[in-house]
Structures are given as structure tokens and as C-alpha cells.
N, C-alpha and C positions, 0 to 999 in steps of 0.2 A: 266329537269335538271335542269334549271330555277324553275316552279313551286315547285320541291322538296325542292330545297333549299332556298326558300323563305318560304314555309309552314314548312318546319324543324325549320326555324329561331325563332318561334312566334312572329315576328314583327309587321307582315304584318297587319295592321287597327288592331290593340289589341288584334293579335293572332287569327287573319283565314287562313285559309289554300287556295291553291290553285288548283282545280280539272280538268285537263283537257279532253276534248272529242273531238273525235277526228271524220272527216270528208273527205267522200275521193271526190276531185275536180279534179280529173281524168287526167288533163293535159290538154287535151286535147276537153272539150265538155262541152261548154260553157253551155249549157241548166242543164245538171249532174252537175256542178261544181255551178249555181245558185241554182238548188234543194237545194241541200247537205246546204249551205249557210244558207239558210231557214230556212231549218229544226233547226240547232246550236242557228237561232233567235229568231225562232216562238216557238219551242216545246223545246229544251232544256235552252233557256234563258240565253244564254253567256253574259257576261260583256266585251270581244272585244275576237278579233280571230287574230290570227298567220299564215298568209298566204296571199294568194293565194300562187299556186306555176309556175307555168307557167304562159307568160304575156298574154295569148288570154284571159282564166279564170279567171284570177286575176282584167282583164276590167271588165270582165262583172260581179263576184260578187261583184267589186264597183259602178258600174252604177245601175244594181238590187239590191241589197242587202245592204250593205255599206249607201248609201249614204241618200235611204230613210227612215232607218233606224238608222241613226244618230250612230254608231257604228265603235270604232275604230278597224283598220287593218293592220298591218305590216307584210309584204312581206319579206320575207325573201331571194326569189329565181327572182321575176318577173323583168324582166330588160329593157324590150321596151321601146324605146324613149317617144312611146305614154305616156305612163303614167306620165309622168311627167309636161302634160301641161292637164292632166285629171280633169274636174270639182268635188271635190272630197272634196267640203265642210269644207274640214280640219280633214276629217276623213283617210286619205289612207295613207300611208308611207313606206318606203322602207330600208331596213338594206342594199340589194345590189343594188350596182352602175347600171347606165344608162349605155345600150348598145351603145349608142352615144358615153361617153367613152372608152367603150373596143374595140371599131373600131379600135378609132385612138389610145387605146396604142398597139393592135396588127399591125397593119399597121406598128410603128413606131419597132416594133420586126421584121418583116421583112426586113426590112430596114438593122435593125442590122446586120441581116443575109445575105443580098446581092440578096435577092429574091426579082423580078422585074415585074412577069409573073403568076399570078393566074389562075385556073380556079375553080367557087364557087359555090356550091351548099348549099341550107339552107331548114330548115323545111314550110315545107307551112303555117305557123302562122304570128299572131304579130311579136312573139320574132325572129325567120327566118328572115323574112323579113327585123324587125326594122334592126336588127344587120347586114346582107348584106349590107343593102344600106347605113349602117353611115361605115361600112370597105369598101366599094368600094369607097365612096367621098373621104376616111380620102389618102387611097392607093395611088387613080391617080392624086391626088396633091399634091403626097412627088413625082411623077412620075413613080409608077407601072402602071401595066396595066393588066385589070381582063378581062380575052378570053370569058368569059361567066358566068353570075352568074343566076341560074335555080333554082328553088321551085321542091323537093321532098313531096312524100307524106309520111305521115309514116303506120304501118301496112302491104306495101306490102312483098309479099314472093319473089319478085326476083324485084334487080335491077339495071339489066344488060345494058338495053334501057339507063337512067339515066348515066351509069358509059360513055358509049360508045359516048353521044353527050357531055360529058364534056371534055374527052379525045380527043375527033375533034376536040374539040375548039383550042386545043393551048398551055394549058395553062399546063408551066415547072409544076406548083405544083398544091395542090389539096387542099383548105378549104374547109372543112364540120363543116357547123353552123348547126347541129342536137341536138338527143339525144340519150345518149349512149345506150339506152333500145329499141329504134326506129327506124327510118330510117336512121337513123346518121349511125347506126354501121352497119347496112345494105349492105349502099354505103361504107363505109370501106372495109368490104368483098367480095363485091362485083369487087371494084376497085385491091385487092388484087390477089384475083380469076382469073384476067383474065390479073392480069399481065400490068394494064396502068399503074397505079401509087404504089410507095415501101417508100413513107413517106408522112404523112398528117399534117395539121395542123389544130387545134381545136379550139373552141370557150370554155366557161364555159359548154356550154348539152355535152357536150364529155367528160370531163374530170374528170376519177375517175377508181377507178382498176378493177371494174367490165370491162370495156371495153378492158382493157389488159388482166385476166383471160380467159374471151372466144374469142377475135381473136389471141392474142398468143402476146407472151414477144416480141420474135425474130421477129416476124411481124411489131411489132411498132416501133421495136428502131428506133431511131431518130427522132421519129412525135414529135411534140411540139404543143403547145398552153398557153392559158391566163385564169385564173380562179380570181375572185376576193377573197382577202385575202392577208396577210402581215406575215412578221418575226419578228412585234413590239413587246413589253412584253407583252401586253395583250393578243395578238397571243399564245405565246409560254405560259404561265399562261394558258390560256382555256384547249389547249391541255393536259396539265398534270392535271388541276382540274379535267377534264373528264375523264379521264384515269382513275383518282383517283376512280370514282365511275361509274366506267363500260359505259362509250361511248365512241366511235370510234372518238378522235377530229381531225382526216384528214379526215373523211366524206365533199363532198363535200357541201356547203350550211349551214355546220353542226354547226360554229361561228355565224354565221346571223342567224340562228334559234334560237341559245340561247340567243343574243341580241334585238332580237325582243321580246321573253317573257320576258325578262329581263323589258323591258323600258316599256311594259305595265304593272307590277308589279308596277315598281318603279312610272309612271303614277296614278295608284289606291291610292299609297299611297301620293302623292303630293295632289290629291285630298281630301283626306278624304274618298272614300268611291269608291264604287265599281259603282259608276253612269255610266254609257256609255257614255254622253254628257261628264261627269268632266275628265275620263280616257283620252279622245281624246284631251282635252284643254292642258293637261298637260305632253303631247309627247313630244312637243317641249323643253319646262323648263327643263327635265329631260334628254335629247339628248344631248344639248349644255348647254355652259358657259353662265355664271357663276356656280360655285360649286366645291363641293372636288370629284377630279376623282375618281372613281368605274369603279373597272377593277373583272373580272372573280372570282367568289368566293367570293364575295364583297357585296353580295344583304343586306347580314344582316347587313353589317355598312351602306349601305345607305338609307335602312329601318329607320333605327335607325334616322338617320341625319334631314330627312325628316319630322318624329315623331315631332323630338323637335321645327323643323321649318327652319331645314336648307334649303341650296340648293347643290344641284348634278350636278356632267357635269360625266356622264355615257360614258365611252369609252370603254370598255367592249372588249371581242375580236380580233373584226374591228377596234379601232380606231375610234365609231359613232363620226361625226358631221353630219350632216340637214344640208340642203340649205335649204333657202328657203318655199320651195316647199314639204320640208319634206323626201327628200330621201339622201343615202349619197355621198357621194362625192367620196371617194374609192380608194383602191391602188389595183393593181393587180398582181398576181403574175405570172411570165413565167417559162413555167416548160415543161420538155423535158422528153421522154420517153427511162429510162436507168435502168437496171440489172433488168426488170420486174417492176418496178413502174414509176411513173410520180415525178420526182426528179423535187424542185425548183431549177431555175439556176437564177433568180436574182428579185427583186421587184420592181415594176414601176408605 
């Protein structure tokens, strides 16, 4: 969407267009993700990267491809706290906030709902472990109790043993920090099948309509969780702009993906060329103040300002403001399954 918007404007670097080349980072296979990114750099000669998706593969790609080649990469969905301190040489950014914040927000949600005891299961990777640790630290600091915090492996056919251990731990509620199409969904289904739990606490990787469609609206009614996002003017504007262009504006991490691409495009214009080092050097400048605020659907305006020597402060769909290490401070939606959909309860 952002690439088409910039290309159609005719204002990028004197009328150039943006070509997108896709590669599969798999979410779970760091070697495959690294090989895919290397092909983008060496064979396709890309100028910048939107990605990767999950935290483990993003760490691998940053260390093995992004840093050695000096290419800017903005992840819209990698949330591990480990990425905050990664030695990226100024080349890695993310429009998704760190799970260090999500753990605190989720703990606050539970406190407000009067929940004091939970069992936790997390996908056995950097994302899952980082989020589980962040949540447990915040929840226990607020007086809550975590009866067990156990990893689960993705790709298994049967999760009944994992659910039995979680249930036996005594946790009154079950928090599932996994993936919507992997072990997280398997845990939920096994818990429902066994009757161990009938309500679930989710983090971002488990939020999405496919989970409800596959598991069942009635079965998940009342389950709740957190997802990066807001109800700001920019967020609402993105949903409308996306719909006008045939894109589902409600898709998880869609706004963050649009913003990641938009930032790279604006950084390219600010650099005055598609030079990799120039793009990386300009990302922070176009993301933060000072400058005229730019929202979804306004890339042409931003490109024109930059071409004239002005400054922009890209707000985008997610109220982009980067910390000193180039990651979003971020706000979160609290959502609950009602009427067969994840409904926003409030923004935190």
C-alpha cells in the first residue's frame, strides 16, 4: 500500500517508483530467514527491508545480514526485549513496541479485571520467552501469582500433555503467549477439549480473526488480550485509507507494516537517493519531530516537503515516535472476544 502510494505520487526522487520483492522469513527458522535475506541483498539488490516478522528470525537477520551489509531494516512485528539492546550499528528499527512494555500492560489488564493467579505457556523462542518473563515480573510485582511458566513447541499434533501440566499447577486462568496458527492455537484447542480452561488471556501473537474462525466464537467468548495499536486519528485514517485501496486495515500488524514501509520511503527522499547507508541515516529524522506531521495517505505531501528541503514528523497509523534506539514507544489495545470478533475495550 505504501509502495503504491509513493509510486503513484510521482514525487519520489524525481519520479521513481518502488518495487517490492518478497521473501519468506518463516518465523521459526533462523537459517532459512538469513538465507532469504541474503538473497534479497545480493541477488535482488534491495535498498531497504520491511521485516522480519518474528523476533528470533529478526535477531538472526539483523546480526547476519543487516549489520554486515549496512542496510536499513524496520520490523513491524518483532517485539522481543532483546532487540532493544542489539548491536545494530544504527540499521535496525521497529514500529512494534517491545514486549517489555506489553508485559506490563497485560499485567495491568489482569489487575483491573481482578485476576490474581495464572498459568503461563509461551512459544519456545525469543518472542515467547521474553514476553513471558516480562509479564511474570510485572504481574508478581503487582501482587499476582504465576503458578507455572512453561514453554511449548510449535508444530505438534497433540498438546494434551502440556495442558495437563498447566492445569495441575493450580493457575486459575491460562495465559497463552504463542502464535495464532501454531502451538498457541493447539494449546487453546486442547484446553477446551479437555475442559481444563474455558477462558484465555492472549498477547499479540494470538490476536486475530482466524483464531476465532478456527476455534469457535462461542468457545472463545470472554477471552481477552493485548495488541499494539490505538484509536487515534492516524489509526482511524489508516483503516479508511486501506479500505479505499482494497486492503484489510484491521489485520494484526498491518498499520505497523504500512508505517515501516512509509518511513523507509520518506528516509529515501530525505537522503536524496536510494543509497542504503543514506536511508538508514535518515530514518530517525523523518520518524520524529521537528517537522510537519504526516498521516496515512499523505506520503505525497511528505515527499514534496522533503524534496523542497523541509522536515517531516511521520505520525502514520501508529503515532510513530522512536526512542533513542529506534523502536516505537507504543500504545496497546485491550481486546475481548464478543459477538465473534475481537472488540477493542480500551487503549492503554
